N, C-alpha and C positions, 0 to 999 in steps of 0.2 A: 314324604314317602319315608317307610321304615325301610332301614339299611336289608333287614331280610325278606322286604316285600318281592316276591317273584309272580306275576300276575299268570304267567304259563304255568310255571310249576303248581300254583291253585290249581289252575283249571285240571292240568293234567290228574293233580290228587283227585279231585272231586267225580273224573271219569275215571277213577281206580274204584272209589268209593261205591261207586253205583254198580260196577261192574263184581264186586263183591258182593253188593247187597243181589244181583241177580243171579250169580252163581252159587254163591255160599249164604244166603238171606244174613247175610252181617247185616248189622243195626248200627249206627253209628250216631252218636248226641251231636251237638251242635259245635263242639269243640272248641278249644282255644284259640281267638284267631292273633292272638300273640305268639302261636308257636309258629315258628319258622318253615316253608314247606319244604326247605330240603328235610328238615327232621321228622316231619308229620310225611313224606315220600318214604324215608327207613321204614318207620311206624309199618307204613300201610302194607310193605314189601315182608315183614314179618309176619304181620296177619296171614298176606298170602302164602307163606309158605307151610307155616302153621297151619291152614285149611286144606292145603295141596298134601301135604305127609297122612293128615289125618283121614281125607278121602281115600287115601291108597295104604292105611296103615292095616298089617297082622295083627290078627291077635296073639299074643301071647297070656303069662302069668308075670309076678313081681319074681317070682323065685328063677325065672328063664331068663330075664331083663335084666338082671344082675348080676348074668353069670352060673346058677344052679350051684352055688356051695353051698358043701356040706355045714351042718348046725349040730352042734354039742345037744342031746336032750338036758331038759332044762332038770332034769331031774338026778342029771351026773353032776351037775354043777354044783360046787360047794357055795355057801352065802360069801365068801371071800374072794372068790372069784367069778360071781356075776357081775359085779361091777365093770371088771374088765369084758365079759363078754359082749356086755349089753351095750359099752361106751362102742367095741368094734363093732359089732352087727350096727348103729345108728351110722355108724361112720361111714359105713359101705352103702346104706340106702341112700344117703346124702351125695355121696360121690357117683351114685347113681339118678341124682335130680327126685327122689322120693322121699317125702317129708310124711311123718305119722304125727298126727295132732292127738290130744287128749283133752278133753273137758272137763275132768276130775280127775283128783289123786287116782292113780294105778299105783300098786306096788312094782319094784324093780323087777320082780318074779311072774307078775301078769303081765309086762310091757314085752319081755323075752318071749313069752309062750304065745302072748298073741301073735306077734309079726310071727315066729319061726313055723308056728301050727297052724294059725290061720291064715295072714295074709299072703304067707307067701304060693300058695294057691288060687288068689284072686287074680281074675283076666284082667288084662290092660289092654289097652292100645301100644302098641310094637315103637312109638314114634320119639324121638331125641331132637329136640329142638333147642340150640342156645338160651338159655335163662326162664326158660320152662319147669316146672315140675310137677311131678304126681303127687298129689294128697289125698291120704285117708284119713277119716276120724274116728276114731275108738269106739265111737259111742252110738255110731252107723251100725257098727255090728253088736253092739252092746247097749241098748239103750237104758239110759237110766227112768224108769218109766215114774217113780217119785218124783224125781226133780223135773221133769217134764211134764207132768201133771202139772204139779203146785208153781212150776211158770206159767202155764196157763191161765191156772184161776188167778196170779196177780195181777199177769198182763190184763186179762178182762175188767178186775177192777182199777188198773192203770186209763184203761181206756173210759172207762165210766168217769174215773174223776176228770178226765181231760178231756171229759164230752166228743170222743172221737168216736162217731159209730163206724168209721173205716173196719177200727181195729177190733171191735165187738163183733161186729160182723165176718170177718177172720176165723174168731173163737168160735162161735157156734156152731153148733152140729146143723148140718140142713137137712137130715132125715129124720130126728129123735128128738122132742124138748117137752118139758113138762112144767108146769106153774107149781109154786111152793109148796103145795097137796099134793102131789106124784101125778095130777089128772095129765092125761095129755092134750099138747097143745098142737093147735092148726100148723102147718109151715110156715115159719115169717112172723109167728104170732108174739113168741120170746123177743125177738128183735124189735119189737112193735112197743113190747111192754119198757123195754129199755133208753128207747127214742123217745117214748111221752115222759120217762124219769128225767129223763136230759133235758126235754123244750122245760119242763116245770121250774127246771133249775138255771139260773143266771150263772152260778159260778160254785164251787166247791174250795173249801178253804181248811186249814187246820188239818188236812187229813193224816191218817196214821192206819198203815197196815201191815199188820204180824201174822205171819205163818201160825198156827196152832200143830195142825200134822196133818200129812196127809196117807191114804191107806187105799193100797191096789190090790185089786181083784178082777186076773186075770186083764180083761180087756175097759174095766170100771175102775174107777178113781173117785174120792170123797175128799175133798178138799177143805179145813176148815181154818178162818183166817178171825182173827182178833181184828174187826173194824170200828173207825172212827173218821166224821168230819163232820164239818159246818156247812149244808146248805145255805145257799142263798136264792129265796125262792125270785121265779122270774117276774111276778105280777107287782107284789108286793113288796120286796126287797126285803122282806125279815128274813132273820140269820132265824134257821131250825137247825137245831144239835143232832147229828145223827150217830147213834152207837149202837152196837151190838157182836154179834158171834156171824158171820158170813159163810155159808155153807154152798159149794159150788162143786157139782156133780160132773163128770166126764168120761166119756166114752172113746177109744181107742176106734179111729177110722182106719179104711183099708189102707191108706198112704203112711199109717202110723202114728200119725197126728193127734193130739187130746183135741176135742169136741166138748163144747160144755153142752149138757141137755138138761141142765136146770139148776137155778140161781136163787138160793134162798138171800137175799141181801137185807138189812135194813134200808125202807124206804120205797124197796121196790115192790111195784102191787105186782 
């Protein structure tokens, strides 16, 4: 028996998990059997504290949460002063457990403008818990449609080349799809065509996918990629080289995610 084994504490922990499930809808995985029960108990207590505070939390803004400080307008800050002003601003946020993440390169001026002119007025729960941070992502306020549409197209080809229909299903539009000639398809038909293509192929080898360009027009995008691979036929095990330009058309849905509405991919009927 492990020196950390405590059947009574483990039973209490399981009871606490069930209480948190019933009261807050918490979900727990199988967990680590080597985790000492007293450590797990402290962890469960922190979860309970978090849920209790969130349940009774009032709504505030980022500005009020950090003490309603005054910020110099960006137009009044010289390039020489900007680094210092931005550094102090980020330190203030971090001191209040607020982190801002940038998925792409953003200039110091835009970073300062975004935080002082947009983020400050965002509503948030007025909750402070040791070790917990409030996180904000710049791209959620300013999506990069070209990058996101291009990424969705690349992910579609990744799913195809890895014969993963789950990835493909999540990326396909559920309400609007077309065949390579622009003729509307019945719901589920485009998914069926991908599945049949995968079923005809035992594996893909020597794959290469290179982005050529992406054009975005409001909620529509067209992504062109240079693609090549060797398909191993399921029945004959014949090696079938496939190469050409893949054109993926996408539509941005109500959830701001890009869904594939048409896929002109060499070898896909």
